[in-house]
C-alpha positions in Angstrom: 282.5 88.9 135.9 286.2 87.9 135.5 289.5 89.4 136.6 292.2 89.6 133.9 295.8 90.8 134.2 297.4 92.5 131.2 300.9 93.8 131.3 300.8 94.7 135.0 297.3 96.2 134.9 294.4 94.3 136.6 290.9 94.5 134.9 287.4 93.5 135.9 285.6 92.3 132.8 281.8 91.9 132.7 279.6 90.4 130.1 280.1 87.3 127.9 283.8 87.1 127.3 283.2 85.0 124.2 280.8 87.5 122.8 281.7 89.3 119.5 280.0 92.4 120.8 281.6 95.8 121.4 284.1 96.3 124.2 283.9 99.4 126.4 286.9 100.2 128.7 286.2 102.7 131.5 288.9 104.2 133.7 288.1 105.3 137.3 289.1 108.6 138.9 291.8 109.7 141.3 291.4 108.2 144.7 288.8 105.6 143.7 289.2 101.8 144.0 289.7 99.8 140.9 286.1 98.5 140.9 284.6 102.0 141.3 282.8 102.1 137.9 281.8 98.4 137.7 278.3 99.2 138.7 277.8 101.3 135.5 277.7 98.1 133.4 274.4 96.7 134.7 272.8 100.2 134.8 273.7 100.8 131.1 272.0 97.4 130.3 273.7 96.6 127.0 273.5 92.8 126.9 275.7 92.4 123.8 278.5 94.6 125.2 281.5 93.7 127.2 282.9 96.2 129.8 286.4 96.3 131.2 287.4 98.3 134.2 291.2 98.7 134.8 292.7 99.4 138.2 295.2 102.3 138.2 298.8 101.2 139.1 299.4 103.6 142.0 298.2 103.0 145.5 297.4 106.0 147.7 297.7 104.0 150.9 295.4 103.6 153.9 295.3 107.4 154.6 293.3 107.8 151.4 291.2 104.7 151.8 293.6 102.5 149.7 292.4 104.4 146.6 294.3 104.3 143.3 295.7 106.8 141.0 296.9 107.0 137.4 299.4 109.7 138.4 299.9 111.6 141.6 298.4 115.1 142.0 299.3 118.0 144.3 296.4 117.9 146.7 297.7 121.0 148.5 297.1 123.0 145.3 293.6 121.5 144.8 292.7 122.3 148.4 294.1 125.8 148.2 292.1 126.5 145.1 288.9 125.2 146.6 289.5 127.2 149.8 289.8 130.4 147.8 286.6 129.7 145.9 288.5 129.4 142.6 289.4 126.5 140.3 292.8 125.2 139.5 293.7 125.8 135.9 295.5 122.7 134.6 295.0 123.6 131.0 298.7 124.2 130.4 300.0 121.4 132.5 301.7 118.1 131.5 301.1 116.1 134.7 304.2 114.2 135.9 303.6 110.6 135.3 301.0 110.9 132.6 303.4 110.0 129.7 304.6 106.9 131.6 301.1 105.6 132.4 300.1 106.3 128.8 302.8 104.0 127.6 301.8 101.4 130.2 298.1 101.5 129.3 298.8 101.4 125.6 300.6 98.1 126.0 298.1 96.8 128.5 295.1 97.6 126.3 296.8 96.0 123.3 297.2 92.9 125.4 293.5 93.1 126.6 292.3 93.3 123.0 294.3 90.2 122.0 292.9 88.3 125.0 289.3 89.3 124.2 289.7 89.0 120.4 288.8 92.5 119.5 290.6 95.0 117.2 289.1 98.2 118.5 287.0 99.4 121.4 285.3 102.3 123.1 287.6 104.1 125.7 286.5 106.5 128.4 286.7 107.3 132.1 285.7 109.6 134.9 287.8 112.6 136.1 291.5 111.6 136.0 290.4 108.5 134.1 288.8 110.8 131.5 292.0 112.8 131.2 294.0 109.7 130.6 291.4 108.4 128.1 291.7 111.6 126.2 295.5 111.4 126.3 295.5 107.9 125.0 293.0 108.7 122.2 295.1 111.7 121.1 298.6 110.2 121.5 298.6 106.4 121.2 298.1 104.2 118.2 295.3 102.3 119.8 292.2 101.7 117.6 289.6 103.6 119.5 286.0 103.6 118.1 284.5 106.2 120.5 285.8 108.4 123.3 283.8 109.0 126.6 284.8 112.0 128.8 283.0 112.0 132.1 283.9 115.1 134.1 287.3 115.5 132.5 289.3 118.7 131.9 291.7 120.4 129.5 295.4 119.5 129.8 298.5 120.4 127.7 296.4 122.8 125.5 298.9 123.3 122.7 299.8 119.6 122.3 296.2 118.4 122.7 294.9 121.0 120.2 297.5 119.9 117.6 296.8 116.2 118.1 293.0 116.7 118.1 293.3 118.3 114.7 295.3 115.3 113.4 293.1 112.7 114.9 290.8 110.6 112.7 287.2 111.7 113.3 285.5 109.6 116.0 282.3 110.2 118.0 283.0 111.8 121.4 280.7 111.9 124.4 281.5 114.6 127.0 279.6 115.4 130.2 280.3 117.9 133.0 278.5 119.4 136.0 277.9 123.1 135.9 278.6 123.2 139.7 281.7 121.0 139.7 284.0 122.3 142.4 286.9 119.9 141.6 287.3 120.5 137.9 285.8 123.8 136.8 283.1 123.8 134.1 284.8 126.4 132.0 287.8 124.1 131.5 285.6 121.3 130.4 284.0 123.8 127.9 287.6 124.6 126.7 288.2 120.9 126.0 284.8 120.6 124.2 285.6 123.7 122.1 289.1 122.3 121.2 287.5 119.1 120.0 284.7 120.8 118.1 287.1 123.2 116.4 289.1 120.3 115.2 286.0 118.9 113.4 285.3 116.1 115.9 281.7 115.0 116.5 281.1 115.8 120.2 277.9 114.9 122.1 278.0 117.6 124.8 276.0 116.8 128.0 276.2 119.6 130.6 274.1 119.0 133.7 273.1 120.8 136.9 275.4 119.1 139.4 278.9 118.6 140.7 281.7 116.2 140.2 279.6 113.1 139.5 277.9 110.9 136.9 274.1 111.4 137.3 271.5 109.1 135.9 270.5 111.4 133.0 274.1 111.3 131.9 274.1 107.5 131.9 270.9 107.5 130.0 272.5 109.8 127.3 275.6 107.6 127.4 273.6 104.5 126.7 272.1 106.1 123.6 275.6 107.2 122.5 277.1 103.8 122.8 274.2 102.2 120.9 274.3 104.7 118.1 
């Protein structure tokens, strides 16, 4: 395990840094620490693979456990939706700060690829990290081999639909809990349908659970990465 800084973003990198094997970059969710997903690498047990886990640039401070964020969200709206038993529809939103962090991560990931000697990589994430991974895949010029969407959601529907149609066909893995109370299942289905209609190859893994990454999803993800 090694820590690498690339254009202002800190990464934890696991595996043999001198290996010529595939690189998988996974972005954590809102409010999580930078190392939140590091434990996935040993579970996936892919010896020839390298994994990189970036730490989001925004600190949420001690009141939120010193968690990190890719962009700020309106927690009052989230809590109000949950209190009313409904789900916040973000499908038409362009989150403030998303464009800025997209540019930051594009430069950072280009730098990471140079340091590790790779031209392309697998990109994915959980929750807000999945949203940013989708945005980067659709809007940046990074060379992305596969996209992994773990409990993500639909944003910027008109723009994402247009960009998905223009995107070169790549394998996509998407999972979501049917009882997710944070990001509603129907909006994940909306994203899946958007990608499917644009002709992309989507491995869709719904599961009986909430806002999480259960073991059966990781088992399916291992197969997807190896395929």
